[in-house]
DSSP file (Angstrom, degrees, kcal/mol; ACC not computed):
  #  RESIDUE AA STRUCTURE BP1 BP2  ACC     N-H-->O    O-->H-N    N-H-->O    O-->H-N    TCO  KAPPA ALPHA  PHI   PSI    X-CA   Y-CA   Z-CA
    1    1 A R              0   0    0      0, 0.0     2,-0.4     0, 0.0     0, 0.0   0.000 360.0 360.0 360.0 142.2    0.0    0.0   -0.1
    2    2 A V        -     0   0    0      2,-0.0     2,-0.5    51,-0.0     0, 0.0  -0.759 360.0-145.9 -99.6 132.5    1.2    3.4   -0.9
    3    3 A S        -     0   0    0     -2,-0.4     2,-0.4    50,-0.1    50,-0.2  -0.843  14.8-166.8-100.8 132.0    1.3    6.3    1.6
    4    4 A V  B     +a   53   0A   0     48,-2.9    50,-2.3    -2,-0.5     2,-0.3  -0.964  15.6 156.1-119.5 135.0    0.7    9.9    0.3
    5    5 A N        -     0   0    0     -2,-0.4     2,-0.4    48,-0.2    33,-0.1  -0.941  32.8-133.9-147.0 175.6    1.4   13.1    2.1
    6    6 A A    >   -     0   0    0     -2,-0.3     3,-1.3    31,-0.2    33,-0.3  -0.920   4.8-167.1-134.0 105.9    2.1   16.7    1.6
    7    7 A T  T >> S+     0   0    0     -2,-0.4     3,-2.1     1,-0.2     4,-1.5   0.816  88.5  67.3 -60.2 -32.1    4.9   18.5    3.5
    8    8 A K  H 3> S+     0   0    0      1,-0.3     4,-1.7     2,-0.2    -1,-0.2   0.717  87.1  67.3 -58.8 -24.5    3.6   21.8    2.4
    9    9 A S  H <4 S+     0   0    0     -3,-1.3    -1,-0.3     1,-0.2    -2,-0.2   0.702 109.3  37.4 -69.0 -21.6    0.5   21.2    4.5
   10   10 A M  H <4 S+     0   0    0     -3,-2.1    -2,-0.2    -4,-0.3    -1,-0.2   0.786 132.2  20.9-103.0 -31.6    2.8   21.5    7.6
   11   11 A V  H  < S-     0   0    0     -4,-1.5    -3,-0.2     1,-0.3    -2,-0.2   0.400  96.7-129.1-120.9   1.3    5.3   24.2    6.7
   12   12 A G     <  -     0   0    0     -4,-1.7     2,-0.7    -5,-0.3    -1,-0.3  -0.343  56.8 -31.5  78.0-169.9    3.7   26.3    3.8
   13   13 A H        -     0   0    0      1,-0.1     3,-0.1    -4,-0.1    -1,-0.0  -0.777  52.9-175.7 -89.0 114.0    5.3   27.1    0.6
   14   14 A T    >   -     0   0    0     -2,-0.7     3,-2.4     1,-0.3    -1,-0.1   0.196  22.9-153.5 -95.4  15.0    9.1   27.5    1.1
   15   15 A L  G >  S+     0   0    0      1,-0.3     3,-2.0     2,-0.2     4,-0.3  -0.200  76.3  13.5  46.7-121.2    9.7   28.5   -2.5
   16   16 A G  G 3  S+     0   0    0      1,-0.3     4,-0.4     2,-0.1     3,-0.3   0.718 128.8  56.2 -59.9 -16.3   13.2   27.6   -3.5
   17   17 A A  G <> S+     0   0    0     -3,-2.4     4,-3.1     1,-0.2     5,-0.3   0.592  79.9  95.5 -93.4  -3.9   13.7   25.4   -0.5
   18   18 A A  H <> S+     0   0    0     -3,-2.0     4,-1.9     1,-0.2    -1,-0.2   0.841  83.7  46.4 -47.2 -47.4   10.7   23.2   -1.2
   19   19 A G  H  > S+     0   0    0     -4,-0.3     4,-2.5    -3,-0.3    -1,-0.2   0.895 112.4  47.9 -66.1 -44.1   12.5   20.6   -2.9
   20   20 A A  H  > S+     0   0    0     -4,-0.4     4,-2.5     2,-0.2    -2,-0.2   0.919 112.3  51.2 -60.6 -44.7   15.3   20.2   -0.5
   21   21 A I  H  X S+     0   0    0     -4,-3.1     4,-2.5     1,-0.2    -1,-0.2   0.889 110.0  49.6 -59.9 -38.4   12.8   20.1    2.4
   22   22 A G  H  X S+     0   0    0     -4,-1.9     4,-2.3    -5,-0.3    -2,-0.2   0.910 110.9  50.0 -64.9 -42.7   10.9   17.4    0.6
   23   23 A A  H  X S+     0   0    0     -4,-2.5     4,-2.4     2,-0.2    -2,-0.2   0.889 111.8  47.8 -63.9 -37.7   14.0   15.5    0.0
   24   24 A I  H  X S+     0   0    0     -4,-2.5     4,-2.4     2,-0.2    -2,-0.2   0.924 111.0  49.8 -67.3 -44.0   15.0   15.8    3.7
   25   25 A V  H  X S+     0   0    0     -4,-2.5     4,-2.3     2,-0.2    -2,-0.2   0.915 111.7  49.3 -58.6 -42.9   11.6   14.7    4.9
   26   26 A C  H  X S+     0   0    0     -4,-2.3     4,-2.1     2,-0.2    -2,-0.2   0.919 110.9  50.6 -63.7 -45.0   11.7   11.6    2.5
   27   27 A A  H  X S+     0   0    0     -4,-2.4     4,-1.5     1,-0.2    -1,-0.2   0.857 110.8  48.9 -62.0 -40.0   15.1   10.7    3.8
   28   28 A L  H  X S+     0   0    0     -4,-2.4     4,-2.7     2,-0.2     5,-0.4   0.892 108.0  53.5 -63.9 -41.6   13.9   10.9    7.4
   29   29 A A  H  X S+     0   0    0     -4,-2.3     4,-2.4     1,-0.2     5,-0.3   0.911 110.0  48.5 -64.3 -41.1   10.9    8.8    6.7
   30   30 A L  H  < S+     0   0    0     -4,-2.1    -1,-0.2     1,-0.2    32,-0.2   0.824 114.4  46.1 -66.8 -30.0   13.1    6.1    5.2
   31   31 A D  H  < S+     0   0    0     -4,-1.5    -2,-0.2    -5,-0.2    -1,-0.2   0.864 127.3  25.3 -77.4 -37.2   15.4    6.2    8.2
   32   32 A T  H  < S-     0   0    0     -4,-2.7    -2,-0.2     2,-0.2    -3,-0.2   0.669  93.7-129.0-102.3 -23.1   12.7    6.2   10.9
   33   33 A G     <  +     0   0    0     -4,-2.4    27,-3.0    -5,-0.4     2,-0.5   0.683  64.7 135.6  73.9  20.7    9.8    4.5    9.1
   34   34 A L  E     -B   59   0B   0     -6,-0.4     2,-0.6    -5,-0.3    -1,-0.3  -0.850  40.0-163.7 -95.9 127.4    7.6    7.4   10.1
   35   35 A V  E     -B   58   0B   0     23,-3.3    23,-2.2    -2,-0.5    21,-0.1  -0.945  20.2-137.8-108.7 119.7    5.2    8.9    7.4
   36   36 A H        -     0   0    0     -2,-0.6    18,-0.2    21,-0.2    20,-0.1  -0.374  20.2-104.9 -75.5 155.3    3.9   12.3    8.5
   37   37 A P        -     0   0    0      0, 0.0     2,-0.8     0, 0.0    18,-0.2  -0.179  20.9-114.8 -70.2 164.0    0.4   13.4    8.1
   38   38 A T    >   -     0   0    0     16,-2.8     3,-1.3   -33,-0.1   -31,-0.1  -0.910  40.9-135.2 -97.1 104.6   -1.1   15.8    5.7
   39   39 A V  T 3  S+     0   0    0     -2,-0.8     3,-0.1   -33,-0.3    17,-0.1  -0.214  81.0  15.1 -63.9 145.6   -2.2   18.5    8.0
   40   40 A N  T 3  S+     0   0    0      1,-0.2     2,-1.4    15,-0.1     3,-0.3   0.580  81.1 133.6  67.0  11.9   -5.8   19.9    7.5
   41   41 A Y    <   +     0   0    0     -3,-1.3    -1,-0.2     1,-0.2    -3,-0.1  -0.738  24.7 133.0 -92.0  91.1   -6.9   17.0    5.2
   42   42 A E        +     0   0    0     -2,-1.4    -1,-0.2     1,-0.2    -2,-0.0   0.805  58.8  39.8-110.2 -42.2  -10.3   16.5    7.0
   43   43 A D  S    S-     0   0    0     -3,-0.3    -1,-0.2     2,-0.0    -2,-0.0  -0.699  73.4-162.0-115.9  78.6  -13.0   16.2    4.4
   44   44 A P        -     0   0    0      0, 0.0     5,-0.1     0, 0.0    -3,-0.0  -0.230  30.3-106.3 -58.9 146.5  -11.9   14.1    1.4
   45   45 A D    >   -     0   0    0      3,-0.3     3,-1.3     1,-0.1     5,-0.1  -0.603  22.4-141.3 -72.9 129.9  -13.9   14.4   -1.7
   46   46 A P  G >  S+     0   0    0      0, 0.0     3,-0.6     0, 0.0    -1,-0.1   0.813 101.9  56.7 -66.8 -29.1  -16.0   11.1   -2.0
   47   47 A D  G 3  S+     0   0    0      1,-0.3    -2,-0.0    -3,-0.0     0, 0.0   0.598 113.8  39.3 -80.2  -9.1  -15.3   11.1   -5.9
   48   48 A C  G <  S+     0   0    0     -3,-1.3     2,-0.6     2,-0.0    -3,-0.3  -0.467  78.3 170.0-137.8  61.8  -11.5   11.2   -5.3
   49   49 A A    <   -     0   0    0     -3,-0.6     0, 0.0    -5,-0.1     0, 0.0  -0.699   9.5-177.2 -80.2 113.6  -11.0    8.9   -2.5
   50   50 A L    >   -     0   0    0     -2,-0.6     3,-2.2     1,-0.1   -46,-0.1  -0.831   8.0-169.2-115.5  92.5   -7.4    8.2   -2.0
   51   51 A P  T 3  S+     0   0    0      0, 0.0    -1,-0.1     0, 0.0    -2,-0.0   0.663  79.7  64.9 -62.3 -13.9   -6.9    5.7    0.9
   52   52 A G  T 3  S+     0   0    0    -49,-0.1   -48,-2.9     2,-0.1     2,-0.5   0.508  70.7 115.7 -86.4  -2.8   -3.2    6.1    1.2
   53   53 A I  B <   -a    4   0A   0     -3,-2.2     2,-0.4   -50,-0.2   -48,-0.2  -0.530  66.5-131.2 -72.2 119.8   -3.4    9.8    2.3
   54   54 A A        +     0   0    0    -50,-2.3   -16,-2.8    -2,-0.5   -48,-0.2  -0.532  31.8 172.6 -74.4 124.6   -2.0   10.0    5.8
   55   55 A R  S    S+     0   0    0     -2,-0.4     2,-0.3   -18,-0.2    -1,-0.2   0.501  74.8  23.1-104.3  -9.1   -4.1   11.9    8.4
   56   56 A E  S    S-     0   0    0    -20,-0.1    -1,-0.2   -21,-0.1     2,-0.1  -0.948 103.8 -75.5-144.8 170.1   -2.0   11.0   11.3
   57   57 A T        -     0   0    0     -2,-0.3     2,-0.4    -3,-0.1   -21,-0.2  -0.418  52.3-161.3 -63.0 132.9    1.7    9.9   11.7
   58   58 A R  E     -B   35   0B   0    -23,-2.2   -23,-3.3    -2,-0.1     2,-0.7  -0.940  17.6-141.1-118.4 147.2    2.1    6.2   10.6
   59   59 A K  E     +B   34   0B   0     -2,-0.4   -25,-0.2   -25,-0.2   -26,-0.1  -0.918  38.3 158.2 -98.7 114.6    4.9    3.7   11.3
   60   60 A R        -     0   0    0    -27,-3.0     2,-0.8    -2,-0.7    -2,-0.0  -0.951  49.2-110.0-136.6 150.5    5.5    1.7    8.1
   61   61 A P        -     0   0    0      0, 0.0     2,-0.4     0, 0.0   -31,-0.1  -0.758  46.1-169.2 -76.2 114.3    8.4   -0.4    6.8
   62   62 A L        +     0   0    0     -2,-0.8     3,-0.1   -32,-0.2   -28,-0.0  -0.892  28.7 166.1-112.5 139.8    9.7    1.8    3.9
   63   63 A K  S    S+     0   0    0     -2,-0.4    20,-3.0     1,-0.4     2,-0.3   0.656  71.0  19.1-116.9 -34.0   12.1    0.9    1.3
   64   64 A V  E     -C   82   0C   0     18,-0.3    -1,-0.4     2,-0.0     2,-0.3  -0.929  57.7-164.4-133.5 155.9   11.6    3.7   -1.4
   65   65 A A  E     -C   81   0C   0     16,-2.6    16,-3.3    -2,-0.3     2,-0.5  -0.990   7.9-151.8-144.0 143.6   10.2    7.1   -1.5
   66   66 A L  E     -C   80   0C   0     -2,-0.3     2,-0.6    14,-0.2    14,-0.2  -0.927   9.0-165.0-114.4 131.7    9.2    9.2   -4.4
   67   67 A L  E     -C   79   0C   0     12,-3.2    12,-2.4    -2,-0.5     2,-0.5  -0.954   0.2-165.5-116.9 123.9    9.3   13.0   -4.2
   68   68 A N  E     -C   78   0C   0     -2,-0.6     2,-0.4    10,-0.2    10,-0.2  -0.928   5.4-173.7-105.1 128.8    7.5   15.1   -6.8
   69   69 A A  E     -C   77   0C   0      8,-2.4     8,-2.8    -2,-0.5     2,-0.5  -0.989   3.5-171.6-130.7 123.1    8.4   18.9   -6.9
   70   70 A F  E     -C   76   0C   0     -2,-0.4     6,-0.2     6,-0.2     2,-0.1  -0.959  15.6-171.4-122.7 112.7    6.4   21.1   -9.2
   71   71 A G    >   -     0   0    0      4,-1.9     3,-1.1    -2,-0.5     4,-0.2  -0.415  31.6 -79.2-104.4 172.0    7.9   24.7   -9.5
   72   72 A F  G >  S+     0   0    0      1,-0.2     3,-1.1     2,-0.2    -1,-0.2  -0.319 115.9  23.8 -60.8 147.4    6.9   28.0  -11.0
   73   73 A G  G 3  S-     0   0    0      1,-0.3    -1,-0.2     2,-0.0     3,-0.1   0.710 134.1 -67.4  68.3  20.1    7.5   28.3  -14.7
   74   74 A S  G <  S+     0   0    0     -3,-1.1     2,-1.2     1,-0.2    -1,-0.3   0.748  82.6 155.2  66.6  27.3    7.3   24.4  -15.1
   75   75 A N    <   +     0   0    0     -3,-1.1    -4,-1.9    -4,-0.2     2,-0.3  -0.749  24.6 168.0 -78.8  92.7   10.5   23.8  -13.2
   76   76 A N  E     +C   70   0C   0     -2,-1.2     2,-0.3    -6,-0.2    -6,-0.2  -0.761  17.5 173.2-119.3 155.0    9.6   20.3  -12.3
   77   77 A A  E     -C   69   0C   0     -8,-2.8    -8,-2.4    -2,-0.3     2,-0.4  -0.995  15.6-160.6-154.1 155.5   11.5   17.3  -10.8
   78   78 A A  E     -C   68   0C   0     -2,-0.3     2,-0.4   -10,-0.2   -10,-0.2  -0.981  13.0-172.9-142.0 135.3   10.9   13.8   -9.5
   79   79 A V  E     -C   67   0C   0    -12,-2.4   -12,-3.2    -2,-0.4     2,-0.5  -0.994  10.6-156.6-127.8 129.4   13.3   12.0   -7.2
   80   80 A V  E     -C   66   0C   0     -2,-0.4     2,-0.4   -14,-0.2   -14,-0.2  -0.933  13.3-165.7-105.4 128.9   13.3    8.4   -6.0
   81   81 A L  E     -C   65   0C   0    -16,-3.3   -16,-2.6    -2,-0.5     2,-0.4  -0.950   3.3-156.4-112.0 141.2   15.1    7.7   -2.8
   82   82 A K  E     -C   64   0C   0     -2,-0.4   -18,-0.3   -18,-0.2   -19,-0.1  -0.945  26.7-106.2-118.6 132.5   16.0    4.2   -1.7
   83   83 A K        -     0   0    0    -20,-3.0     2,-0.6    -2,-0.4   -52,-0.1  -0.220  33.7-130.5 -51.9 134.1   16.7    3.1    2.0
   84   84 A F        -     0   0    0      2,-0.0     2,-0.4     0, 0.0    -1,-0.1  -0.824  25.4-171.2 -90.9 125.3   20.4    2.5    2.6
   85   85 A V              0   0    0     -2,-0.6    -2,-0.0     1,-0.1     0, 0.0  -0.971 360.0 360.0-121.1 132.4   21.0   -0.7    4.3
   86   86 A R              0   0    0     -2,-0.4    -1,-0.1     0, 0.0    -2,-0.0   0.453 360.0 360.0 -88.4 360.0   24.4   -1.7    5.6
């Protein structure tokens, strides 16, 4: 099952730092196994029900994380991070 969340719901739009903050949050999630909630996601649209959206912090065994960053002027990026195992 895929977990979906939005860091901007917690910190707002950080403009140029948004991608870096998202990458840090993904790396921390991989390290700790904690998926943070999407704050203020209270009344989901019944026609667009996404069961993986985190409303509370979840503990999950994570192996990979996908970060999508959509910037102004179509400056977009996607990064896949994989958990480092020694």
